[in-house]
C-alpha positions in Angstrom: 20.9 79.0 166.8 22.8 78.1 163.7 21.3 77.0 160.4 23.2 75.8 157.4 22.7 75.0 153.7 25.1 73.0 151.5 25.1 72.9 147.7 27.1 70.0 146.5 28.9 69.2 143.2 28.7 72.7 141.6 30.6 72.5 138.3 33.0 75.3 139.1 36.4 75.5 140.8 36.3 76.3 144.5 38.8 79.1 143.9 36.3 81.0 141.7 33.5 80.6 144.2 35.7 81.6 147.2 36.1 85.1 145.6 32.3 85.6 146.0 31.9 83.9 149.4 34.5 86.2 151.0 32.4 89.2 150.1 29.4 88.1 152.1 31.0 86.8 155.3 29.8 88.6 158.4 27.0 90.5 156.6 23.3 90.4 157.4 21.5 87.8 155.3 19.3 90.3 153.4 22.3 92.5 152.8 24.3 89.6 151.4 21.4 88.7 149.1 21.4 92.3 147.7 25.1 92.2 147.1 25.0 88.8 145.4 22.2 90.1 143.1 24.6 92.7 141.6 27.9 90.7 141.5 28.6 89.9 137.8 30.0 86.4 138.2 28.5 83.0 137.5 29.5 81.8 141.0 27.3 84.5 142.5 24.2 82.7 141.2 25.2 79.5 143.1 26.1 81.3 146.3 22.8 83.2 146.2 20.9 80.0 145.7 22.6 78.4 148.7 22.0 81.5 150.8 18.3 81.5 149.9 18.1 77.9 150.9 19.8 78.6 154.2 17.3 81.5 154.9 14.4 79.2 154.1 15.8 76.6 156.4 16.0 79.1 159.3 12.5 80.4 158.7 10.7 77.0 158.2 12.6 74.8 160.6 13.5 77.2 163.5 11.0 80.0 163.1 13.7 82.7 162.8 13.1 86.1 161.1 15.2 86.8 158.0 15.9 90.3 159.2 17.8 89.0 162.3 20.0 86.5 160.4 23.7 87.0 159.8 26.1 85.1 157.6 28.5 83.5 160.1 30.4 81.3 157.7 30.5 81.1 153.9 32.9 78.6 152.4 33.6 76.7 149.2 35.4 73.4 149.5 36.8 71.3 146.7 34.6 68.5 145.3 35.4 65.7 143.0 37.5 66.4 139.9 36.7 64.7 136.6 39.9 63.9 134.7 39.8 64.1 130.9 42.6 64.2 128.3 43.2 66.3 125.2 45.5 65.3 122.4 49.0 66.9 122.4 51.9 66.9 120.0 53.6 63.6 118.9 50.7 61.4 120.1 50.9 62.4 123.8 47.9 63.4 125.9 47.5 66.4 128.2 45.3 66.5 131.2 42.0 68.4 131.5 40.7 68.8 135.1 37.0 69.5 135.4 36.7 70.7 138.9 33.7 71.0 141.2 33.0 72.4 144.6 30.7 72.3 147.6 29.3 75.6 148.8 28.4 75.8 152.5 26.7 78.8 154.2 26.0 78.9 158.0 23.6 81.5 159.3 23.2 82.6 162.9 20.8 84.9 164.7 23.2 86.0 167.4 
């Protein structure tokens, strides 16, 4: 059995979130929650929120126990990028890219 949760359009670059998702891949769900609780990064909050949602999905929809769940896959894919400009020298404009990402966590009980 596989259960997933996806958080979409998180206003943070996927590169920053990937640093945190790599830390929890392959761990037990409760152990991953404990690790995310002490990681001092803003992205750890969003990954923890997605993991909590995935655990709730497994318990409520499939009747799985949270102690038996394991993080099979944790990934951060790029989302939409808002393009803005900032003034530069001699009347030109420089780009500002406001990136977002989608966080996906897949849990399994195998």
